[in-house]
C-alpha angles and dihedrals in degrees: 000000000000092000091057095059100082092149116062112180121196122250114257126229111289092353118155120241093241091052090050092049091048089056091047091051093046094051092046095042092240126143111245094222090053090054092045092052090049092052096042116116113241091208093049116134088219114078115230110266132156092229090057096059091105087070086081088070095044106047112342092180089077098055114019138058108248095198094057092043091050091052093047096049101027089232129132123240089253092054091049093049090049088068092054141056091260092109088061093056092045089059089067102037138045123225092270097057099083092135091062095048094089090058092057092040088058089048090055094046088061090053098054140053108245096172106061133030116240120208147170109232092211093051091047088051092050102037110012099222141093123248119227094225092060089074093063110109093224093054109087105156140044107253092207100053098022093228132127119272116238134210101183141059114264091216104048099014092226117145116258111247118242090234122029125150096226095057100190093040127088110245092218110039098015092232118154113258089205089077109109119255124220106284116236117201110238122206119241095244091057091047091049091049091050092047089055089053089051090053092051095049093042086054091050091049093050105099093196096067134064132218094235140010118271116264110193114248092013124106124234092254093052092044090055090048090051090054091047093052094043094049095041089052088054093249097294119175098248136028114259116167095207092056096060109121098199109037134043121255092256093050092046091052090047089058090046092051091052091052090050090052097242114167095228131136089223094066119110132212124218098262119178097253089059092050092048089048090057099046094043094051108126093238094045105035102164135143125249091253089059092044091053093052095055111106117208112226119243091243092058092047089050091052091051091054095038114122102143131062098206110114096175115111115237128233131273111269097190109120096212096044117113088223097049113158093013131094094211093113096032114121129180115238129218095211134094113237131185109295089009090138089067092058139063123211093014105203142170131221104234090209102056097011096225115145125236139175146156112283105234094214100052103014094235124143106237145147117286103233125344103284094132093055092045094049091048092050094048092043091054092052092042088054088060089063093245121160120256094248089051091051089050091050093051097043098038091223124134115269091243090055090049091054091045094051091045091051089049092049091050094052095046093046097242094142134076115275091246091062094038089056091055090062111050119156119181105197114127122241096248092048091049091051092051090051092054092046087057091046091051088053094057103026138058108205143006093278094054090040090058093045090052092043090054091051097043105033104017093237121167117228094255090048090051093053092043090057091042089063091061110118090229090056095044092049090049094055094041101045113006112036092070089058090048089056090065093054114123107256096195096162094052091044090055090048091050091053090051092050091048090054090051092048092051092048092048093042090238116154113257118223136149090251096050094046092046091049091051090051094047094245133103126249093248092061093052090049092050091050091053094246098117092091090060089059092045090053089049090051091050090050090050091049091050091050092047090049092053091046090052093049090051092050093050093048091047091052092050093047092050093050093048092047088055090043090237124146119237137193138205088257090055091054090049091053091048095050097035094234128109128230094259090058092054092047094048101039108020107027095161090053089047090055090048091052091047090052093049094046090050088058089051091048089052090051090050090048091051091051091051091048092052090048090050094048091048088055088051091052091050090050092048092048090050091054090050093051089049089054091243130133109281100194123138091258095049092046090051090049090050091052091044095237137115114272088225088067092059092044090052093054091045090054090050089054091045097236136112130234092257091056095049091119089069087078093060 
């Protein structure tokens, strides 16, 4: 089939995948069902049925072969998913949650109409394709033209099929769906309500944003539930099921049990209807974008997971630690670590720097993770004088972890003296700490720290991890570096402002990445230092300047054309500015409306010129008939010209004259 697709059109803004494939089939003279059968997955859990074709717009991964579709259309997987509801599902699940995908696919199927195709006649007339968002049950109007969406033919009243090869044509009576329907005036409150629904669903379909902030050690679903509970409890300090203003006590506890990971049939996932119920509550009334930006405090998260009353920190369980079986050096941390959600009072021993906490399921004080076992295993192999790659092969750990555990073992004296003597590093503790403070300033994680340490200090990788095990360094990263991140970086801020000014002057696009690269930093560092907003403000300023420049260019073009008494079109303006119509619609909608209005005036001028030319031809024909001593009536003149007399009558009405007064146009 690939060889038959010689024409490969580009997807339009907000177009659905099925609409795009219908256009592809039409332009290549291919039957849609033939293409769908070719793309259908043989191992799909959903049996091939015509009434399930809308699944291709919901979650194509379940029913079609991406590789073949990508080859046919010359589109990437990301571009294909952008035309479907896949971004909605990905907001709830990570890449490893494939078993749960069907649950959220079912959730989406209840939110959309998969039987009939909804459309805006004006949009179909202008663009000729169907938008994905029109299939959402809550969406009832077109937000561009502020008119009701339709799903049936105005001539025969039959419902418009979800898939039909001739997209703008009724399957039953073959009438054109582009024909305007009777316009119903909509009140402003209803339009505003629908626009809010558009904003929410556009946010859901945007693959670059998430439904909640990231909480380390907590899945996307649980993070969304935490936000739901926190917002529906009006952002109180601690979780209390009876104080929830949106859900009942039982439902609130069902959400809590799911967050805690209880295997109970009464648990509830964060399905869309629940989220919409929260944000549309009369005392909350926020949009999804606002909901997603709300960060739940640590204290509230702790209260959701809380099952035990014991607030006493346990003892260190590390065999080689000087403070083994005591809690003298135990200190509670304020950070979320891997598997943190399973533990209460997550703490670290500031002697051996192994993390501990109370297991929420059994209430026991235990190690968080398996660092002790891993260090012991690597130390034993390292003591046998094996190479690092060999240790990695035997343990199955990553090479970076092997180096880290070996460096830790060297510092804490867990190896035989013979091996310890082979690795002697003489840098003092305070000097080591200062080095890592510098590394934290220019790096973002252990990998970048080592790369910078190698460049700046000439450290080997084992030397780097040996120094990393210093208590002064560990304490810095655990308790002090976060405070350093809030330090006022005035010099860098001034440099950023200077760079922004240069970028604006040179018309170079401003972004966190481009500014950071010019400064010799990475974007993560600028974000940590609280300087990202400076760049965002600079970008907004650049956009505003570009917008004004574009308006000036368009107005200048129109003025020039009118001064020369030349007609112009939307396409002409696009050629002059270097931007296409889709760009104006997406990024400068007010300017787009202005251009449409001005081009309509030009079209009317052009139409008037053509009408006058036509009527002059009519006058010439009439005069010829008179000179030939023939009847020169409207009917005879129309017959002489070979046209319908109604056409002449129509143009006369438009000019406001009658047949007997035709000479007034001379």
